[in-house]
MARVOMI-221900 format. One line per field, with one value per residue: y, z, x of N, C-alpha, C in turn. Coordinates in steps of 0.001 Angstrom, whole numbers, plus 500000, padded with zeros to 6 digits. Layout:
<sites>
n.Y	[Y,...];
n.Z	[Z,...];
n.X	[X,...];
ca.Y	[Y,...];
ca.Z	[Z,...];
ca.X	[X,...];
c.Y	[Y,...];
c.Z	[Z,...];
c.X	[X,...];
</sites>
This chain:
<sites>
n.Y	[492040,490101,486688,484340,481253,481051,483731,484467,482828,483984,486661,486123,485009,487267,488642,487310,487464,487652,490452,492396,494933,496785,499220,498621,496741,498350,500046,498187,497446,499883,500240,498173,498757,497693,496275,495557,493155,491888,491231,488632,487635,488346,487448,485403,486303,488972,490003,489532,491284,493750,493669,491684,488813,485286,483695,485341,485523,482886,482671,483563,481478,479190,477231,478689,477885,478807,479104,477298,477272,479913,480105,478239,479513,481813,480618,479335,480809,483564,486863,487155,488253,488751,491355,492829,494846,495918,495995,497669,498125,498526,500695,504088,505893,504204,503283,505362,505265,504486,501738,500032,497401,494455,492902,492548,490827,490439,490557,491000,494100,495235,497646,499676,500303,502273,504525,507695,507682,507639,507049,505643,505342,504044,503580,500256,499782,501751,504654,505121,507584,508017,506059,506876,509464,508875,507434,509412,511377,510047,509397,511971,512769,510924,511675,513797,513110,510660,509203,506486,504503,503475,501035,498954,496659,496027,495674,497933,501295,500880,498825,500148,502135,500716,499474,501624,502725,500547,500307,502556,501929,502573,502657,500559,499587,496906,496430,493866,492363,489894,486690,486773,485099,484645,485182,487718,489836,486890,487420,489161,487900,488129,490814,490800,489170,490782,492964,491652,490966,493399,495377,495683,493451,493492,492358,492075,489710,486231,483639,481875,482868,483559,485908,488223,490150,491573,491936,493813,496605,496689,496339,498751,500738,500361,500975,503780,504456,503945,505978,509374,510863,510495,509813,510055,508837,508255,507620,506212,507355,505434,503434,501486,503108,505597,504862,504431,507073,508243,506994,508101,510821,510605,509765,511966,512623,513918,514419,513948,514731,513885,515756,515380,514976,516174,514386,511931,509105,507451,509158,510507,510271,511493,514171,514666,514419,516631,518677,518289,519199,518031,518261,519669,518127,518461,518012,516789,518735,519861,517987,517879,520399,520229,518164,518486,516848,514817,515671,515219,513346,513427,515800,517061,514726,512906,510730,508253,509250,507457,505511,507073,507802,505281,504579,506488,505866,505333,503083,501033,500962,500045,497565,495957,493370,493243,495832,496434,497093,494838,495113,495977,494063,492017,489882,487512,487257,489599,491781,493270,496309,496252,496923,498019,497934,500568,501940,502679,502339,499733,500600,500624,498596,497750,498137,496980,498753,501159,501717,502249,504777,508005,510612,512854,514058,511345,509942,508010,506080,505537,504373,502096,500821,500276,498513,496540,496246,496687,499808,500252,498559,499701,502248,501720,500684,502874,504810,503803,504055,506805,507585,506654,508352,508017,508673,511342,512650,514314,516566,515632,513157,510950,511584,510671,510762,509676,506639];
n.Z	[516465,517810,517910,519223,520178,522580,523150,520920,521300,523598,522786,520770,522364,523806,521827,521636,524011,525576,525215,525820,524788,523169,524573,527151,527893,527966,530047,532095,532188,532965,535467,536904,536801,534799,531659,528458,527538,529864,531260,531428,533581,535802,538642,538899,540886,541149,538676,538779,540792,539581,537891,535900,534444,535207,532777,531014,532122,531878,529167,528877,529793,528361,525584,522366,519386,516969,517269,516487,513751,513081,513814,512080,509689,509826,509785,507382,505202,503799,505259,506892,509489,512864,514396,517409,519698,521627,520416,519128,516461,515894,514421,515411,514760,514322,516844,517925,517234,517997,518274,518100,516435,518132,517204,514275,511266,509018,505780,503891,503505,506544,507548,506188,507533,509321,507902,506369,505249,502701,502387,499759,498319,496761,494247,493405,490909,488928,486686,483459,483370,486085,486852,485348,486333,488982,488653,487461,489486,491673,490519,490090,492752,493760,492323,493730,496363,498971,499837,501142,499490,500579,500569,499980,498368,496798,493994,491172,492038,494267,493354,491170,492481,493984,491813,490314,492095,492326,489674,489492,491021,493657,497117,498568,500535,501176,502728,504173,504251,505334,506141,506244,504405,502424,499201,497924,495930,493803,491264,491686,492193,491027,491571,494359,494809,493797,495557,497916,497455,496813,498381,501117,502796,504952,507728,510266,510824,511524,509679,507107,507600,506051,503578,504490,504483,506900,507844,506313,506979,509334,508314,506892,508861,509645,507337,507117,509633,509606,508095,507201,505877,503914,500622,498615,495657,493765,494371,495465,497349,499236,500195,500773,500704,501679,504262,505087,504856,506820,509115,508994,509526,512139,513340,513310,511006,507776,505048,501649,498592,495315,492765,490238,487158,487521,486867,487192,488794,490158,491490,493340,496101,496554,495987,498011,500252,499888,500294,502981,504024,503288,501629,498467,495831,493278,492300,493037,494553,496127,498111,499229,500329,502630,503959,504805,505865,504129,502523,503882,503476,500846,498246,495392,493859,491126,488576,486198,482813,480931,482470,483613,481377,480695,482870,482676,480355,478699,477304,478473,480948,480336,479303,481371,483219,485977,486588,485393,486035,487316,486031,483473,482263,479651,478864,477925,479662,480741,482241,480480,479428,479821,478011,478599,477637,477723,476981,478635,480320,482620,485904,487373,485863,483452,480656,478629,476567,477383,479708,478615,477746,478759,481225,480244,476922,474723,472204,469335,468424,470682,472295,470805,471071,473805,474110,472193,470088,466702,464880,463345,464551,467054,466547,466074,468557,470210,469191,470018,472785,472881,472112,474308,476251,477618,476615,474739,471506,470093,468086,468477,469626,472018,474893,478182,479841,481905,483887];
n.X	[518034,515410,515538,515659,514204,512705,512204,510674,508457,507409,506768,504925,502962,502161,500779,498384,497066,493995,491820,493706,495751,498427,498590,497630,499533,501819,501130,501049,503750,504837,503616,504728,507338,508992,510127,508552,509583,510262,508022,507324,508644,507281,505360,502371,500648,501355,500644,497893,497260,497379,495274,495146,493604,493067,492988,494310,496856,497601,498121,500711,502181,501719,502837,503044,501291,502336,505029,507202,506778,507307,510013,511114,510616,512278,514781,514942,515679,517633,518110,515835,513811,512644,511306,510858,508853,510555,513000,515927,515803,513169,510828,510725,508692,506539,506045,504665,501985,498513,497781,500204,501964,503072,505114,507147,507349,509898,511374,514177,515881,516099,516922,515722,513443,514076,514502,513474,510144,507583,504234,502402,499350,496332,493766,492670,491805,492808,492702,494264,495593,495843,497697,499933,500354,501007,503362,505006,505098,506276,508719,509806,510004,511869,514059,514926,515294,516051,513924,511998,509692,506643,504139,501173,501371,499200,496894,497031,497530,499236,500974,502096,503530,505498,506806,507827,509713,511495,512389,513909,516008,515646,514509,512001,509168,507061,504076,502303,499030,498702,500199,503793,504972,503147,502008,500137,498161,498112,499090,501105,503478,506059,506645,506552,508781,510834,510760,511367,514018,515300,514239,512106,509964,507181,505251,502766,501722,502064,503881,502099,499531,496551,495236,492646,489634,489276,491808,493152,492632,494156,496694,496835,497080,499652,501100,500656,501580,504321,505259,506187,504349,501302,500514,497761,496992,494990,491681,488554,485645,484707,486985,489967,492158,491349,490889,493502,494424,492851,493870,496435,495916,494916,497209,498734,500133,501211,498933,498590,497010,496104,494655,492033,490170,486835,484859,485887,485363,487064,488695,487226,487446,489908,489345,487519,489171,490826,488992,488644,490970,493388,496562,496542,498054,500241,502743,506093,507364,505387,505112,507675,507901,506372,507549,510437,512385,512864,514841,517134,519231,520019,520205,518615,519143,520418,519359,520475,520111,519146,517815,515811,514304,513405,511752,509734,508461,505511,504720,506176,504991,502414,502896,503676,502539,502055,501387,499025,495684,493171,490704,491302,492727,494059,492050,489512,487437,486535,484208,481594,479928,476482,473656,470381,466851,466107,468243,470336,473440,474244,474822,478022,479128,481670,483962,486685,487289,486053,487486,489891,489787,490581,489861,490883,491573,491880,493731,492678,494459,495935,493999,493541,496016,496002,493895,494199,492514,491262,491210,488923,487034,486954,485883,483204,482356,482945,481252,478797,479103,479253,476691,475331,476197,478569,481082,482651,483370,486204,488198,490709,490539,489035,486986,486376,483255,481767,481431];
ca.Y	[491424,488951,485497,483149,480593,481395,485106,484465,482235,484959,487777,485592,484866,488603,489077,486612,487627,488195,491757,493223,495448,497371,500272,497970,496139,499417,500491,497136,497573,501088,500029,497213,499240,496692,496439,494561,491865,491254,490918,487178,487310,488728,486341,485439,487113,490376,490354,489576,492467,494943,493530,490613,487677,484001,483227,486189,485108,481553,482810,483762,480248,478085,477347,479172,476946,479380,479313,476524,477710,481181,479849,477552,480510,482659,479853,478669,481710,484705,488183,487030,488744,489054,492554,493047,496216,496345,496006,498962,498249,498820,502107,504983,506461,503209,503212,506493,505080,504006,500282,499569,495944,494004,492336,492663,489823,491185,489867,491972,495039,495780,499007,500626,500695,503431,505635,508473,506987,508234,506052,505959,504416,504460,502661,498976,499848,503146,505051,505201,508826,507843,505300,507684,510553,508288,507120,510649,512081,509305,509565,513321,512784,510138,512423,514863,512636,509235,508702,505113,504440,502410,500793,497704,495571,495720,495986,499324,502347,500291,498131,501156,502826,499822,499231,502826,502802,499484,500611,503625,501413,503234,501742,500441,498639,496364,495998,492831,492138,488438,486174,487272,484143,484461,486147,488138,488884,485927,487983,489977,487034,488701,492053,490350,488664,491916,493734,490815,490977,494741,496278,495032,493012,493599,491941,491786,488394,485120,482879,481030,483527,483884,487235,488325,491570,492221,492176,494900,497859,496588,496618,500162,501582,500216,501739,505196,504597,503926,507050,510781,511349,509556,510361,509335,509176,508171,506739,506489,507738,504225,502644,501261,504233,506629,504347,504737,508522,508501,506600,509079,512014,510280,509597,513255,512659,514703,513720,514599,514181,514294,516055,514806,515453,516057,513259,510692,508507,506849,510199,511224,510276,512491,515495,514775,514664,518020,519491,518122,519830,517404,519163,519418,517779,518397,517610,516370,519886,520041,517053,518248,521613,519847,517154,518800,515771,513968,516196,515102,512501,513761,516860,517115,513511,512697,509351,508192,509682,506279,504883,507971,507644,503955,504578,507364,505408,504822,501728,500103,500870,499255,496211,495220,492764,493563,497187,496609,496733,493635,495362,496263,492981,491553,488547,487488,487150,490921,492137,494362,497075,495637,497950,497532,498425,502014,502517,503157,501333,499333,501276,499791,497695,498426,497369,497270,499953,502329,501999,502705,506201,508807,511805,513815,513587,510157,509654,506702,505100,505154,503432,500842,500182,499800,497431,495498,496194,497481,501119,500134,497968,500682,503343,501257,500611,504211,505486,503336,504694,508226,507686,506379,509405,507629,509383,512314,512705,515619,516496,514978,511824,510743,512050,509968,511611,508933,505205];
ca.Z	[516262,518682,517123,520055,520200,523799,522996,519934,521957,524541,522084,520132,523426,524106,520778,521721,525335,525301,525731,526228,523659,523428,525582,528466,528180,528335,531388,533018,532327,533748,536851,537567,536591,533992,530217,527876,527417,531171,531909,531626,534868,536897,539198,538636,541912,540870,537527,539259,541639,538746,537071,534908,534779,535090,531399,530392,532669,531333,527815,528949,530245,527433,524302,521275,518255,515844,517597,515633,512362,512942,513865,510837,508618,509922,509520,506076,504126,504248,505479,507523,510853,513695,515149,518449,520144,522443,519626,518644,515044,515753,514018,516450,514296,514492,518273,518294,516882,519120,518386,517427,516481,519091,516488,512822,510490,507940,504857,503049,504189,507661,507840,505545,508511,510076,506966,506089,504314,502226,501988,498522,498215,495780,493711,492817,489505,488538,485288,482877,483802,487492,486898,484800,487279,490138,488210,487243,490742,492461,489842,490411,494174,493946,491732,494653,497743,499197,500557,500909,499081,501326,500108,500437,497394,496190,492571,490807,492465,495129,492511,490384,493381,494208,490556,489947,492971,491962,488372,489700,492009,494930,498167,498752,501548,500953,503977,503794,505087,505517,506591,505511,503359,501518,498105,497581,495026,493179,490064,492102,492634,490588,492307,495721,494809,493592,496805,498894,497156,496684,499335,502374,503035,506375,508143,511698,510930,511404,508431,506739,507797,504739,503523,504882,504466,508213,508137,505520,507758,510266,507495,506499,509959,509658,506188,507495,510858,509292,507158,507575,505236,503019,499346,498002,494249,493102,495240,495649,498705,500051,499763,501770,500674,502591,505616,505363,505076,508137,510103,508953,510236,513559,513820,513225,509833,506644,504017,500352,497717,493925,492134,488916,486519,488440,486465,487451,490036,490861,492249,494197,497445,496599,496073,499354,501181,499715,500978,504419,504455,502763,500715,497038,495425,491826,491958,494175,495376,497110,499207,499860,501126,503916,504594,504496,506320,502996,501919,504860,503070,499496,497621,493941,493385,489712,488087,484816,481859,480284,483388,483762,480196,480757,483856,482266,479097,478875,476768,479480,482004,479912,478964,482588,483705,487384,486749,484757,486941,486942,485141,482112,481835,478319,478895,477360,480704,481297,482265,479561,479718,479300,477813,478675,476572,477808,476385,479628,480790,484003,486745,488017,484923,482690,479559,478311,475727,478192,480634,477855,477483,479950,481416,479334,475536,474427,470761,468971,468310,472045,472722,470081,471676,475138,474055,471234,469066,465501,464938,462772,465589,468132,466142,466259,469995,470783,468766,470910,474088,472746,472114,475678,477154,478379,476069,473681,470547,469773,466902,468840,470174,472815,476274,479013,480605,483095,483688];
ca.X	[516723,515166,515229,515696,512903,511970,511743,509596,507286,506867,506145,503713,501962,501636,499850,497096,496448,492658,491375,494836,496500,499734,498508,497526,500834,502746,500741,501489,505200,505110,503172,505621,508700,509705,509963,507649,510258,510459,506743,507280,509266,506396,504576,500936,499993,501603,499814,496520,497106,497179,494074,495153,492751,493783,493156,495316,498150,497896,498661,502160,502816,501475,503535,502202,501406,503062,506437,508105,506589,508022,511440,511466,510611,513466,516002,514886,516082,518438,517499,514515,513956,511485,511658,509849,508651,511691,514232,516419,515442,511734,510730,510203,507423,505487,505736,503828,500575,497696,497831,501419,502136,504077,506250,507125,508069,510532,512282,514851,516763,515331,517384,514808,512430,514545,514697,512251,509265,506342,503245,501680,498221,495340,492775,493073,491411,493038,492689,495608,496227,496192,498947,501023,500624,501693,504717,505748,505299,507266,510004,510257,510362,513087,515161,515317,515447,516267,512761,511564,508291,505972,502769,500596,501527,497905,496789,496837,498441,500267,501947,502809,504452,506643,507504,508573,510884,512430,512979,514881,516972,515377,514063,510559,508706,505729,503442,501349,497852,498641,501482,504943,505346,502004,501973,498774,497522,499015,499717,502240,504578,507336,506849,506872,510153,511732,510816,512067,515450,515870,513616,511743,508588,506858,503912,502626,501107,503016,503824,500943,498238,496003,494601,491240,489234,489400,493220,493720,492718,495290,497881,496837,497567,501113,501595,500691,502358,505748,505582,506054,503138,500627,500058,496644,497175,493680,490890,487136,485255,484719,488138,491006,493092,490866,491129,494909,494513,492241,494869,497519,495456,494851,498578,499412,501007,500734,498159,498669,495976,496277,493367,491807,488952,485703,484012,486619,484886,488192,489391,486278,487993,490984,488722,486937,490271,491258,487984,488817,492210,494604,497261,496400,499418,500392,504097,506912,507709,504324,505402,508942,507681,505805,508399,511847,513261,513185,516062,518213,520358,520472,519435,518709,519805,520178,519417,520937,519084,518565,516874,514682,513460,512787,510680,508645,507875,504154,504619,506695,503980,501265,503304,503978,501302,501849,500909,497732,494596,492434,489572,491717,493599,493701,491476,488171,486424,486238,482794,481327,478731,475254,472654,469011,465986,465970,469433,471300,474381,474050,475791,479026,479753,482703,484529,488070,487341,485700,488581,491053,489579,490834,489036,491495,491428,492686,493737,492150,495540,496288,492952,493804,497182,495651,492906,494544,491461,491503,490560,487576,486177,486824,484996,481818,482086,482990,480021,477737,479320,478946,475232,474873,476630,479753,482234,482379,484471,486771,489057,491965,490317,487824,487036,485392,482356,481393,481508];
c.Y	[490211,487761,484225,482570,480991,482816,485188,483910,483251,486095,487332,485444,486221,489044,488429,486666,488280,489538,492615,493629,496112,498423,499690,497335,497195,499951,499477,497239,498786,500887,499114,497585,498210,497034,495384,493186,491153,490986,489432,486771,487667,487523,486512,486343,488605,490853,490442,490851,493737,494741,492449,489455,486366,483534,484065,485801,483764,481635,482968,482482,479115,478293,477795,478283,477491,479426,478588,476957,479012,480968,479146,478537,481353,481911,479257,479579,482883,485951,488098,487356,488853,490198,492853,494490,496760,496435,497430,499206,498549,500318,502980,505598,505492,503070,504311,506274,504374,502502,499753,498045,495556,493424,492477,491531,490527,490278,490892,492836,495745,497207,500062,501109,501991,504641,506404,507820,507851,507100,506535,504908,504931,503310,501355,498916,501248,503393,505060,506461,508744,507102,506151,508827,510054,508015,508382,511350,511379,509447,510921,513398,512058,510764,513438,514387,511145,508622,507253,505135,503227,502269,499369,496546,495152,496029,497493,500257,501803,499657,499114,501871,501989,499682,500420,502952,501760,499783,501730,503209,502153,502210,501731,499368,498212,495832,495069,492740,490665,487993,486603,486364,483908,485562,486461,489575,488017,486524,488846,489150,487612,489978,491756,489927,489794,492736,492958,490894,492374,495751,495547,494682,493009,493087,491772,490391,487286,484417,482041,481670,484021,485251,487173,489801,492279,492540,493402,496251,497848,496848,498113,501072,501503,501013,503214,505415,504612,505212,508447,511378,510299,510300,509478,509753,509184,507185,507179,506871,506535,503316,502489,502406,505343,506176,504641,506222,508894,508141,507638,510352,511777,510170,510889,513375,513509,513824,514561,513934,514763,514553,515421,515477,515222,514895,511907,510127,507892,507864,510958,511302,511297,513892,515711,515079,516105,518967,519436,518697,519152,518341,518743,519270,517573,517910,517276,517528,520151,519150,517501,519515,521277,518885,517419,517722,514852,514431,515880,514318,512812,514863,516877,515934,513276,511227,509364,508503,508484,505643,505748,507841,506311,503947,505384,506906,504785,503394,500704,499908,499926,497828,495357,494682,493148,494932,497396,496193,495555,493930,495786,495218,492431,490096,488620,487517,488491,491206,493332,495083,496427,496710,497345,498196,499929,502726,503033,502015,500995,499899,500266,498826,498468,497549,497804,498554,501199,502703,502443,504181,506969,509941,513018,513221,512454,509868,508230,505664,504646,504144,502074,500089,499574,498576,496272,495340,497018,498791,501046,499554,498971,501793,502972,501249,501990,505037,505083,503976,506187,508458,507462,507429,509062,508368,510451,512371,514143,515465,515744,513568,511748,511124,511317,510980,510976,507461,504556];
c.Z	[517171,517822,517954,520208,521424,523721,522023,520550,522864,523816,521313,521156,523774,523089,520909,523122,525141,525984,526302,524981,524108,524534,526998,528869,528622,529734,532448,533274,533181,535225,537619,537412,535859,532518,529699,527843,528755,531914,532220,532998,536069,537374,538869,539634,541647,539682,537920,540057,540819,537714,536031,535403,534568,533658,530642,530856,532072,529941,527819,529298,529227,526126,523197,520050,517078,516068,516648,514176,512112,512922,512600,509677,508660,509518,508117,504913,504673,504476,506000,509010,511546,514609,516144,518950,520932,521666,519232,517197,514830,515471,515102,516044,514532,515957,518708,518016,518021,519332,517602,517507,517438,518409,514988,512211,509252,507071,503893,503879,505309,508003,507210,506503,509221,509187,506775,504994,503916,501813,500718,498343,497187,495286,493214,491336,488956,487055,484769,483343,485273,487658,486443,485747,488501,489802,488088,488556,491609,491842,490172,491862,494422,493258,492720,496087,497781,499958,500178,500581,499748,500856,500486,499465,496759,494691,492364,491294,493347,494291,491699,491226,493629,492948,490157,490792,492580,490641,488450,490672,493333,495902,498296,499782,501204,502266,503616,504779,505311,506021,505682,504346,502339,500469,497766,497089,494287,491985,490404,492607,492252,491351,493762,495806,494633,494873,497861,498696,497194,497657,500637,502377,504539,506616,509657,511917,510723,510053,508329,506995,506441,504751,503856,504899,505802,508561,507420,506234,508761,509526,507190,507604,510074,508509,506554,508716,510631,508611,507745,507007,504316,501791,498798,496540,493465,493901,495291,497107,499642,499559,500907,501829,501616,504043,506022,505643,506441,509250,510162,509710,511743,514172,513756,512066,508721,505670,502742,499409,496313,493291,490754,488298,487435,488094,486708,488813,490848,491715,493187,495642,497602,496745,497450,500379,501098,500406,502491,504932,504018,501755,499272,496458,493923,491404,493222,495106,496442,498326,499971,500703,502520,504687,504269,504944,505174,502280,502751,504360,501673,498942,496136,493385,491922,489357,486654,483850,481220,481165,483560,482579,480225,481694,483387,480986,479334,478369,477754,480579,481589,479568,480180,483197,485140,487573,486151,485708,486418,485902,483743,481609,480493,478353,478402,478404,481300,481167,481354,479943,479056,479193,477865,477604,476613,477289,477374,480058,482236,484849,487367,487065,484045,481554,479328,477513,476555,479141,479923,477505,478785,480076,480741,477932,475252,472931,470478,468870,469691,472580,472065,470702,473028,475097,473161,470135,467844,465591,464392,463784,466702,467774,466327,467741,470636,470384,469669,472288,474032,472774,473512,476680,478002,477913,475101,472772,470336,468545,467186,469394,470955,474267,477072,479798,481916,482828,484381];
c.X	[516573,514767,515271,514296,512077,511425,510575,508320,506607,506147,504904,502597,501342,500589,498478,496487,495084,492414,492506,495629,497784,499667,498418,498850,501845,502428,501163,502986,505560,504761,504112,507099,509554,509513,508994,508294,510443,509152,506633,507825,508393,505596,503108,500220,500183,500775,498337,496262,496885,496074,494054,494278,493523,493998,494186,496718,498573,498504,500180,502902,502722,502217,502579,502386,502202,504575,507383,507986,507352,509530,511917,511534,511888,514735,516049,515264,516877,517586,516068,514664,512602,511902,510538,509886,509846,513000,514632,515993,513957,511575,510087,508873,506272,505100,504764,502345,499838,497811,499025,501517,503253,505307,506041,507948,508606,511396,512855,515777,515998,515739,516481,513726,512797,514787,513389,511426,508068,505421,502555,500600,497232,494503,493402,492706,491577,492858,494124,496315,496620,497508,500131,501384,501384,503150,505563,506060,506349,508649,510610,510744,511686,514298,515734,515552,515722,515095,512463,510078,507652,504535,502364,500613,500198,497951,496727,497927,499563,501366,502774,503866,505704,507483,508364,509836,511926,513134,514000,515979,516856,514805,512549,510248,507291,505169,502287,500192,497617,500003,502612,505321,504239,502007,500518,498809,498549,499754,500934,503416,505938,507662,507226,508336,511159,511880,511598,513584,516066,515285,513339,510264,508345,505443,503895,502062,502131,502896,502555,499589,497733,495313,493119,490866,489436,490852,493781,493700,493864,496593,497979,497369,499087,501727,501717,501574,503854,506209,505408,504781,502567,500131,498948,496602,495871,492845,489440,486871,485319,485838,489121,491996,492654,490957,492572,495086,493941,493219,495993,497138,495424,496241,499383,500370,500381,499945,498191,497658,496124,494914,493265,490590,487756,484778,484675,486206,486016,488949,488459,486771,489113,490409,488103,488022,490755,490279,488161,490139,493487,495259,497055,497803,499488,501772,504878,507237,506657,504543,506643,508820,507177,506697,509867,512813,513669,514446,517296,519421,520873,519595,519710,519493,519444,520301,519931,519800,518381,517509,515639,513739,512730,511585,509493,507953,506508,504024,505125,505672,502857,501624,503588,502700,501019,501239,499533,496625,493801,491371,489997,492707,493130,493240,490049,487079,486036,484750,482571,480058,477528,474180,471260,468153,465794,467206,470444,472205,474115,475174,476750,479707,480730,483184,485953,488180,487073,486834,489848,490952,489756,489817,489666,491413,492410,492621,493284,493261,496038,495280,493176,494972,496841,494737,493314,493502,491863,490731,489137,486593,485924,485854,483537,481466,482035,481767,478866,477869,478983,477438,474663,475341,477845,480996,481749,483594,484908,487645,490353,491787,489020,488065,485965,484580,481943,481619,482678];
</sites>
């Protein structure tokens, strides 16, 4: 790993050269019969001769303001690395994408970058069945392979993916859409720390860079770029998960999509992907059939029965704050459905009770456990939702229709 201050300064400078990306840099290196790391040795006249402008050349000569901050970060804790494009440790799969990052800031076990990976992405506000299905599928997959689970440390499906891998003592990589030292979202501080100690955190952004909506698509291309395939567990049509799937297709990687109830809006993006040719994925075997490389290091790996039962326990899933989506968190500030005088619920609004009901039949005692409400209170609220057309009652419980 390149960690010398002068090298870091140079690679940071490459990242901010105006109007020049990785493809232009590679063409420059090819034209001058040099490597990326030796472009610094080229004279200004030679760079000008192949089309570089004075302001671009100047970037290679001026000290970068992030240099000392980056060096301080690497030296202030163990297992912190800066891996540049020319390093042997830089993942070969990532080099294949159109806009590969010039450098990666890593904390944890950097060797995971070179192992077979599966990206798992999905909704930040998943249904209960979406969380459970994700947990079960990843568990099944990790029972049969040593695949590294790669995701974006976001709320919902991302968090569930990381958590499941960690609980099975398997490997996971969290790709950040901000500086490597910034915890986002804040509620994932414990999960961030677990991945840092037992897996790997990765970012193309220097320390102290704060999260921004424009940075997350850049993170998504790395998630898919590191991986042999991308599993979309539950996602809407307009979501970051579908952006990741789009990147995966452009990068020539496999895309797997988990189907759901046709009325589940959180899975509308999954159904769209299946229509576009993504593999309908019901179990781990569907993934392993397309990615036999995942069998390369271990086949039919068995985990201790006790740990398997622990991971699959629904109660454990619901008791972990990091795994509960923001919209079903047990707080009083949750937005509730507001009914107008015509008796229809305002579109887009939700309540804790409504989100506790699945698109499959959900027993009343399960709803009570998820919400913390008494059954008598729930029966009144559920009757109102039934009259509004949001749920229907059956002999075994309640079934969500929409919302």
